[in-house]
N, C-alpha and C positions, 0 to 999 in steps of 0.2 A: 290722637297723634297730631302734632303740628309740624310743619315743614319750615325750617329756617332758611331764608334766602338772603344772600348778601348783595344782590343786584336784581334788577327787574327780570321777571320771566317773560320773555317775548314769545307769544304763541302765534305762529304763522299758520293761518287756516282756521276757519270757523265752521267747518262742516260737522258731521256726526262725531268723528273721533275727537276733533278739537273741542267740541262742546262737552263731550263726555269727560275729557281730561280737565277742562276748566271747572266743571261742576264738582268733580272729585277733589280738585285742589282746594276749592272754597270750603267744602265740607271738612277737609283735613286741616284747616287752620291757616291756609295761605290768605293773606289780606288781598282784597281786590285791588288795592292801590299798588300792590307789588307786581301786577300783571299788566302787560300791554298786548292787546290782540291786534294783529295786522291782517286785515281782510277787506277787500273793497265792498263786499255786500253780505254781511252776516245774515243768516235767516232769522225770522222773528224770535224764535226761542232763544237764540244766542244773543240777540239784541237785548232781550229782557234780562238775561243772566248778566250781561255786561253792565246794564244800567242799574240793576238792583244791587250790585255788589261794588260799585265804584271802580270798575275795571276801565283802564284807559283803552281807547280804540283809535286806530289809524288805518287809512286805506292803503298806505305804503310806508316803507321804513322811514321813520322820522330822522332828522339830523340831530346830532349831539347826544345820542343815546348809546351807551355801552351796556350790553346785556350781561346778566349773570348766566342766564340760560336762554338759548334760542331753541324753541321746540317746533320742529317742522312737521306739521300735520296737513300737508297738501298732497294732492294726487301725484303719482310719479311722473305723469306726462306733462305736468306744468313746472316741475322742478328746475328745468333748464332756464326758464324765464324768471322764476321766483328767486333763485339763489343769488345772482350777482348783486342786486341792490342791498342784500342783507350783510354783505361784507363789512359795511360801515358800522354794523352793530357789534362786531367781534373784537373783543379786547384780549389781553394776555390771560385773563382769568375766566373767560367765557367758555362754557361747554355747550356744544350743539347736540341736540337729540333729533334723529330723523326716524319717522315711522313710515316712510315712503318705501314700498316694496320694490326690490330690485335695484335701488340706487346705492351704489357701493360707497365705501369710505373714500376711495380714490376719486370718484365722481364729485362728491361733496367738496373734497379738498381742492380740486381744480378750480372751484368757484369761490371758496371761502378762505383758501390758504391753509397754512399749517395749524389748524385749530384742534382742540380737544373735541372729539366727536364720538357719539354713541349711536350705533344702529340698533333700532328696536323693532320688533315685530309683534304687535298686539293682535288680538282677533276681535270680531264684532261683539261678542258678549261683554267686552269692555264698556260698551255703551250703557250697560246696566250694572256695572261694577263687578261683573263675574267673568272677566276675561282672564287670559294668561298671556304673558309677554316674554319673548326671548330677547336677550340683549347682548351686544358685544361692544366693548370699548377699545378705541385705539390707544396707542402707547402714551399719548399726551394727556389722557384723562387721569387726574389724580384720585387718590382714595377718597378725599373729601368730595370731589365732584361725582365720583361713582355713587357714593352714599346719597348725595342729593338727588341724582337721577333716579336711583332706586326708589327713593321716597316719592318722587313725582310720578313714577310709573305705577307703583303698587296701589295707587288709589283706585285702579280699575281691575285689580286682581294680582295674583302672585307674579313675581318676576324671576326668571331663570337666566343666569348669565352663562353664556357658552364660551368654549375654549378658543374658537377661531371664527373669523368672519364667514368662512365657507359654511359653518354650521347654521348660520342664519337662513340659508336656502332650505336646509332640512327642517328647521323650525317653521318656516313658511309653509312647507308641504304638509307637516303634521298638524300644527295647531293654528297657523294663520289661515289656511284653507279649510281646516278641520270642521268648523261649524257647518259648512255646506255638505260635508259627507253625512253628518248626523241628520240634517234636514232631509237629505235624500233617502236616508234610512227610513224616516217617517213616511215618506212618499211610497217607498217600496212595500213597507208593512201594510199600509192602508190599501194599496192596489191589490196585494195578495188577498186581503180580507174581502175586498169587493168581488174579486174573481171567484171566491168561495161562497158568495151569496149575500154578504152584508150590504146594506145601503152605503153608498159611497161616503156620505157625510158622517155616518156612524163609524165606519171603518177609520176615517181620518181622525175623528175625535178620540177613538180608542188608541190609535197609534201615537198620536201627538201627546196625549196625557201619559201614556206608558213611558215614552222616551223622556219626557220632562220629569216624571216622578223618579225614574231610574237614575237620571242625572243628579237629582237632588239627593237621593239616597247615597250615591257614590260620593257626592260632595260632603255629606255629613258623617258618613261611616269611616272609621279608621281602617276597615278591612280592605285588602287588595281587591282589584276588579275580579280577579280569578276566584277569590273566595266568595264574593257576592254572587258571581255566576253559579258557583257550586251550590250555594244555599238555595237557589231557585230550582235546582235540577234534582229531581227524584230518580233513582235508578229505574230504568224501564218506563219512565213516564213520558208525558207529552213534550216537555222541554228537552229531554234527552233525545227524543226522536228528531226534533228540529235541529238540535246542535250536531247530531250525527251528520246532517247535511252541511251545515254551516262550517263545521270543523273538519270536513273531509279534506283529503289532499288537494282537491280542486275547488275548495270552498273559499271562505272569506279571506283567509290569511294571504294566499298567493295573489288574490285580486287586489287587496290593499297594498301588498308589496309593489305590485305593478303600478297602481294608481299613485301612490305617494312618490315612487321613483319618477313617474312622469311629471308630477308637480314640481319636484325638486329640479329636474332637468329644465323645465320651463323657467323656473326662477333663475337658474344659472344663465340661461339664454337672455333673459331680460336684463340681467346685470352686465351682460357683455363680456 
């Protein structure tokens, strides 16, 4: 796959997510010369990626540049300071993509004006090309721009477009924060094994590889998660005994309902 760009892609932020996106774009056929990275201090790995691929780099927004895409990959807490100088990069055909959690379209528009803007919420597996991203476009985004943004985002995994900006808060709660839930599941499984007599390191290795392997099976299999669960579960067996606890009325589902609702509420609060 190659990504056609009609103007420079300006990547603002050279951290983990910015580096993952740039690496994915290069692999997908974007020419390094079509990208400008704005960051006052890229880490060494990003510096090498920039140098090795002929990517332009600037510490601040340069004069006389009109971007095709402005990709905001900075932390939400610095957006207030980062956005105003970027207004000079915005032209009538520029599309802005923000992956900053909690920063609304309205917030971005207050700083950049009436631009075509996409809010996107990737998750941390994007750093290895195995993420999933939820996205929402404002009314100024054209179909051509939406296709371009989709292609730029999908280098890190599938992209799901949602029907309303409010849905981004739920995406944040489910998949944006979701890797942490899975990592905690590993911790809980390992701790349960330790309490039943396994060495702590062994219990952690077993839990870690089990979740990683199950995730890969889920990734490769066409079957639904429920079917894969059923395939492991023999009637009256050990898995059934555990699932009787996990699937009880006071088991995992109501706990996840409460947890994800709390995450969404916090996302709404951060958005103001």
